[in-house]
C-alpha positions as CSV (number, residue, x, y, z in Angstrom):
1,M,12.6,-39.2,-19.0
2,S,14.0,-42.7,-18.0
3,E,10.4,-44.0,-18.3
4,Y,9.9,-42.3,-21.6
5,L,13.1,-43.8,-23.0
6,V,11.7,-47.2,-22.5
7,V,8.6,-46.1,-24.5
8,L,10.7,-44.7,-27.3
9,T,12.7,-47.9,-27.6
10,R,9.6,-50.0,-27.8
11,R,8.0,-47.7,-30.4
12,A,11.2,-47.7,-32.5
13,V,11.1,-51.5,-32.8
14,K,7.6,-51.3,-34.1
15,W,8.3,-48.4,-36.5
16,D,11.2,-50.4,-38.0
17,K,8.6,-52.8,-39.4
18,V,6.6,-50.1,-41.3
19,V,9.3,-47.7,-42.4
20,D,11.3,-48.5,-45.5
21,P,14.2,-46.0,-45.9
22,Q,14.2,-46.8,-49.7
23,H,10.5,-46.2,-50.2
24,R,7.6,-44.2,-49.0
25,T,6.0,-44.7,-45.5
26,R,2.5,-45.5,-46.6
27,K,-0.5,-44.3,-44.7
28,S,-2.6,-46.9,-43.0
29,I,-4.7,-47.5,-39.9
30,K,-1.6,-49.0,-38.3
31,V,0.6,-46.0,-39.2
32,K,-2.1,-43.6,-37.9
33,R,-2.1,-45.4,-34.6
34,Y,1.6,-45.4,-34.5
35,C,1.7,-41.7,-35.1
36,R,-0.5,-41.1,-32.2
37,K,1.9,-43.0,-30.0
38,G,4.9,-41.2,-31.3
39,I,7.4,-41.4,-34.2
40,P,11.0,-42.1,-33.1
41,S,13.3,-39.1,-33.6
42,S,15.6,-41.1,-36.0
43,Q,12.6,-41.7,-38.4
44,R,10.6,-38.6,-37.8
45,A,12.0,-36.6,-40.7
46,Q,11.2,-39.2,-43.3
47,V,7.8,-40.1,-41.9
48,W,6.6,-36.5,-41.7
49,F,7.8,-36.0,-45.3
50,D,5.8,-39.1,-46.5
51,I,2.6,-39.0,-44.5
52,S,2.0,-35.2,-45.0
53,G,2.2,-35.4,-48.8
54,A,5.3,-33.2,-48.9
55,R,7.3,-35.8,-50.8
56,K,4.8,-35.8,-53.6
57,R,4.9,-31.9,-53.8
58,W,8.7,-32.1,-53.7
59,K,8.8,-34.5,-56.7
60,H,6.5,-32.4,-58.7
61,G,8.3,-29.2,-57.8
62,Q,11.8,-30.0,-58.6
63,G,13.9,-26.8,-58.9
64,V,11.2,-24.6,-57.4
65,Y,13.0,-24.0,-54.1
66,K,16.3,-23.0,-55.8
67,R,14.4,-20.6,-58.1
68,M,12.8,-19.0,-55.1
69,L,16.2,-18.6,-53.4
70,D,17.6,-17.0,-56.5
71,S,14.6,-14.7,-57.2
72,T,14.5,-11.0,-56.5
73,K,13.2,-10.4,-53.0
74,D,10.7,-7.8,-51.7
75,A,12.7,-5.6,-49.3
76,Q,9.8,-5.2,-46.8
77,V,9.3,-8.9,-46.5
78,V,13.0,-9.5,-46.0
79,E,13.1,-6.9,-43.3
80,S,10.2,-8.5,-41.5
81,I,11.8,-11.9,-41.6
82,K,15.2,-10.5,-40.3
83,I,13.5,-8.8,-37.4
84,D,12.0,-12.1,-36.3
85,L,15.2,-14.2,-36.8
86,H,16.6,-12.8,-33.5
87,R,13.5,-13.6,-31.6
88,T,13.4,-17.3,-32.7
89,F,14.5,-19.7,-29.9
90,P,17.2,-17.3,-28.6
91,E,18.3,-19.9,-26.0
92,N,18.8,-22.7,-28.5
93,I,22.4,-23.0,-29.6
94,H,21.4,-23.7,-33.2
95,F,19.9,-20.2,-33.5
96,T,22.6,-18.1,-32.0
97,D,25.0,-16.0,-34.0
98,D,27.9,-18.5,-33.9
99,L,29.1,-20.5,-36.8
100,S,26.9,-23.5,-36.0
101,S,23.8,-21.3,-36.3
102,K,20.8,-22.4,-38.4
103,K,19.7,-18.8,-38.8
104,E,20.8,-18.7,-42.5
105,S,18.7,-21.8,-43.3
106,L,15.8,-20.3,-41.4
107,F,16.1,-17.1,-43.4
108,N,16.4,-19.0,-46.7
109,V,13.2,-21.1,-46.1
110,L,11.1,-18.2,-44.8
111,S,12.1,-15.8,-47.6
112,A,11.7,-18.5,-50.3
113,Y,8.3,-19.5,-49.1
114,A,7.1,-15.9,-48.8
115,H,7.8,-15.3,-52.4
116,Y,6.6,-18.7,-53.6
117,N,3.2,-18.1,-51.9
118,P,2.8,-14.3,-52.0
119,T,-0.9,-14.5,-51.1
120,V,0.2,-15.6,-47.6
121,G,3.7,-14.1,-47.7
122,Y,5.5,-14.1,-44.4
123,C,3.4,-14.4,-41.2
124,Q,4.6,-14.2,-37.6
125,G,4.7,-17.7,-36.2
126,F,6.3,-19.1,-39.4
127,N,9.7,-18.5,-37.8
128,Y,9.0,-20.8,-34.9
129,I,7.5,-23.5,-37.1
130,V,10.3,-23.5,-39.7
131,A,13.0,-23.4,-36.9
132,L,11.6,-26.6,-35.3
133,L,11.2,-28.2,-38.7
134,L,14.9,-27.5,-39.5
135,L,16.0,-29.1,-36.2
136,V,14.1,-32.3,-37.1
137,V,14.3,-32.4,-40.9
138,K,17.5,-30.5,-41.5
139,Q,17.2,-30.3,-45.3
140,E,16.0,-26.8,-46.3
141,E,14.1,-27.9,-49.4
142,H,12.2,-30.6,-47.5
143,V,11.3,-28.1,-44.8
144,F,10.1,-25.7,-47.6
145,W,7.6,-28.3,-48.8
146,L,6.5,-29.4,-45.3
147,L,5.7,-25.7,-44.6
148,D,3.7,-25.6,-47.9
149,V,1.7,-28.7,-46.9
150,L,1.0,-27.1,-43.5
151,V,-0.1,-23.8,-44.9
152,T,-2.2,-25.0,-47.8
153,K,-3.4,-28.4,-46.8
154,R,-3.3,-29.1,-43.1
155,L,-4.1,-25.5,-41.9
156,P,-6.1,-24.0,-44.8
157,D,-6.7,-20.2,-44.4
158,Y,-5.0,-20.1,-41.0
159,Y,-2.5,-17.6,-42.4
160,S,-4.6,-15.9,-45.2
161,S,-5.5,-12.3,-45.1
162,G,-7.7,-11.7,-42.0
163,M,-6.7,-15.2,-40.8
164,Q,-10.2,-16.5,-41.6
165,G,-9.3,-20.1,-41.1
166,L,-7.9,-19.4,-37.6
167,R,-11.0,-17.5,-36.6
168,V,-13.2,-20.3,-37.8
169,E,-11.1,-22.8,-35.8
170,Q,-11.4,-20.7,-32.7
171,G,-15.1,-20.5,-33.2
172,V,-15.2,-24.2,-33.4
173,L,-13.2,-24.5,-30.2
174,D,-15.7,-22.2,-28.5
175,E,-18.6,-24.4,-29.6
176,L,-16.7,-27.6,-28.4
177,L,-16.0,-25.9,-25.1
178,W,-19.8,-25.3,-24.5
179,W,-20.4,-29.0,-25.4
180,K,-17.6,-30.5,-23.3
181,M,-17.0,-28.0,-20.5
182,P,-20.2,-25.8,-20.2
183,A,-19.2,-24.5,-16.7
184,L,-15.9,-23.1,-18.0
185,A,-17.5,-21.7,-21.1
186,Q,-20.1,-19.9,-19.0
187,H,-17.4,-18.7,-16.6
188,M,-15.4,-17.2,-19.5
189,K,-18.6,-15.5,-20.9
190,T,-19.5,-14.1,-17.6
191,I,-16.0,-12.6,-17.0
192,G,-15.7,-11.5,-20.7
193,V,-12.7,-13.5,-21.8
194,D,-12.9,-14.6,-25.5
195,I,-11.4,-17.9,-26.4
196,A,-9.2,-16.1,-28.9
197,I,-7.2,-14.4,-26.1
198,P,-5.4,-17.5,-24.9
199,T,-5.5,-19.7,-28.1
200,T,-4.3,-17.4,-30.9
201,K,-0.6,-18.0,-30.1
202,W,-1.4,-21.7,-29.5
203,F,-2.8,-22.2,-33.0
204,I,-0.5,-19.7,-34.9
205,C,2.7,-21.2,-33.6
206,L,1.3,-24.8,-33.6
207,Y,2.2,-24.9,-29.9
208,T,5.9,-24.2,-30.4
209,D,7.3,-21.7,-27.9
210,V,4.2,-22.6,-25.8
211,L,4.6,-26.3,-24.8
212,P,7.7,-28.4,-24.2
213,T,9.5,-29.3,-27.4
214,E,9.1,-33.1,-27.2
215,T,5.4,-32.6,-26.6
216,V,5.1,-30.3,-29.6
217,L,6.9,-32.9,-31.7
218,R,4.3,-35.5,-30.6
219,I,1.5,-33.2,-31.5
220,W,3.0,-32.6,-35.0
221,D,3.3,-36.4,-35.5
222,C,-0.5,-36.4,-35.5
223,L,-0.8,-33.1,-37.3
224,F,1.0,-34.2,-40.4
225,Y,-1.1,-37.4,-40.6
226,E,-4.5,-36.3,-39.4
227,G,-4.7,-32.5,-39.9
228,S,-5.7,-29.7,-37.6
229,K,-8.2,-31.5,-35.4
230,I,-5.3,-32.5,-33.2
231,L,-4.9,-28.8,-32.4
232,L,-8.4,-28.7,-31.1
233,R,-7.9,-31.9,-29.0
234,V,-4.8,-30.4,-27.4
235,A,-6.6,-27.2,-26.6
236,L,-9.5,-29.0,-25.0
237,N,-7.1,-31.3,-23.1
238,L,-5.2,-28.3,-21.7
239,L,-8.4,-26.6,-20.6
240,S,-9.9,-29.8,-19.1
241,L,-6.7,-30.6,-17.1
242,N,-6.8,-27.0,-15.7
243,E,-10.5,-26.4,-15.5
244,Q,-10.8,-26.1,-11.8
245,K,-7.9,-23.6,-11.6
246,L,-9.5,-21.5,-14.3
247,L,-12.9,-21.6,-12.6
248,A,-11.2,-20.3,-9.5
249,C,-10.1,-17.1,-11.3
250,N,-12.7,-14.4,-10.5
251,D,-11.8,-11.5,-12.8
252,F,-10.5,-10.7,-16.3
253,V,-6.9,-10.3,-15.3
254,S,-6.6,-13.4,-13.1
255,L,-8.4,-15.5,-15.8
256,C,-6.0,-14.3,-18.5
257,D,-3.1,-15.1,-16.2
258,G,-4.6,-18.5,-15.5
259,F,-4.7,-19.3,-19.2
260,K,-1.0,-18.4,-19.5
261,N,-0.2,-20.9,-16.8
262,V,-2.3,-23.6,-18.5
263,T,0.6,-24.5,-20.9
264,K,3.1,-24.5,-18.1
265,S,1.4,-27.2,-16.0
266,S,3.4,-30.2,-15.1
267,E,1.1,-32.5,-17.2
268,T,2.5,-31.1,-20.4
269,V,6.1,-32.3,-19.6
270,D,5.2,-36.0,-19.6
271,C,4.5,-35.9,-23.4
272,H,3.5,-39.6,-23.7
273,N,0.8,-39.4,-21.0
274,F,-0.3,-35.9,-22.2
275,M,-0.9,-37.2,-25.7
276,E,-2.8,-40.2,-24.4
277,T,-5.1,-37.9,-22.5
278,C,-5.6,-35.8,-25.7
279,F,-7.4,-38.7,-27.2
280,T,-9.3,-39.7,-24.0
281,V,-10.1,-36.6,-21.9
282,P,-11.9,-34.6,-24.6
283,G,-13.9,-37.7,-25.6
284,S,-15.4,-38.3,-29.0
285,L,-14.9,-35.5,-31.6
286,P,-16.6,-36.8,-34.8
287,Q,-15.1,-35.4,-37.9
288,R,-18.6,-34.8,-39.3
289,K,-19.5,-32.6,-36.3
290,I,-16.2,-30.7,-36.7
291,D,-16.8,-30.1,-40.4
292,K,-20.4,-29.0,-39.7
293,L,-19.2,-26.5,-37.1
294,R,-16.5,-25.2,-39.4
295,S,-19.1,-24.6,-42.2
296,K,-21.4,-22.8,-39.7
297,K,-18.6,-20.5,-38.5
298,Q,-17.4,-19.9,-42.0
299,E,-20.8,-18.8,-43.0
300,M,-21.1,-16.5,-40.0
301,L,-17.8,-14.8,-40.7
302,T,-18.6,-14.4,-44.4
303,A,-22.0,-12.9,-43.5
304,A,-20.4,-10.5,-41.0
305,V,-17.8,-9.3,-43.6
306,S,-20.4,-8.8,-46.3
307,T,-22.6,-6.6,-44.0
308,S,-19.7,-4.6,-42.6
């Protein structure tokens, strides 16, 4: 941490030159590069709000959040949210039952969004995402619009009925695994472990409750700027860093346990080095190739649904 504090201080000085508290943080090649190297915690809320497009939605949707808070709620949706409130970061003091708890804000954002976007509604995983957003951004209405950007723009169809987008992304990751780590891909196929087994929680929760919080925040710095490709890079990096350990697992149970330990490896704690390896270890991931793979997997899923 002492080494990382030096990095944070150096980054903060550079961010001061591109962030204007009175105006938008404008997207640029420099800002993209800075996001990959980490946004200072003091500026993260504003930068996320700007680079994601959430500020624009907030301006066009003045009054929407309050209307959703005041609207009549579906009892079943409310009950589902309340059940998950108690499971959200139970060891974090901000989400305990005392007076300083953010549970009320968490409930407000989740219930408002579920009724604002009834096609998606409330999905498991939203509680962790919104909870972390509240710790960083603090303002409920801003968190509401950041969640909307994630669900509808950065992660399209991840949370739709059947989670089609998530299944497409896992199919893409499988293809990338065969390209980048064919030995591990073959090992998983031989033992019968599908890539969806270890990665569903990774993608659904955007690595919250899976990786150390500071590492997750660094991933989200890139997610809000670049979109979901960073989730693929992180997954490939985790698998690459632990490839030899996974190859040593000789049966279904031990390999599944091995995947659980992937996110607990010491490399994930040093978030700065971990993020650097996310952009070096997996190597080149051309957006054109990713888009082509997504289209291919989308067509396969659509065809499978139409014939079933």
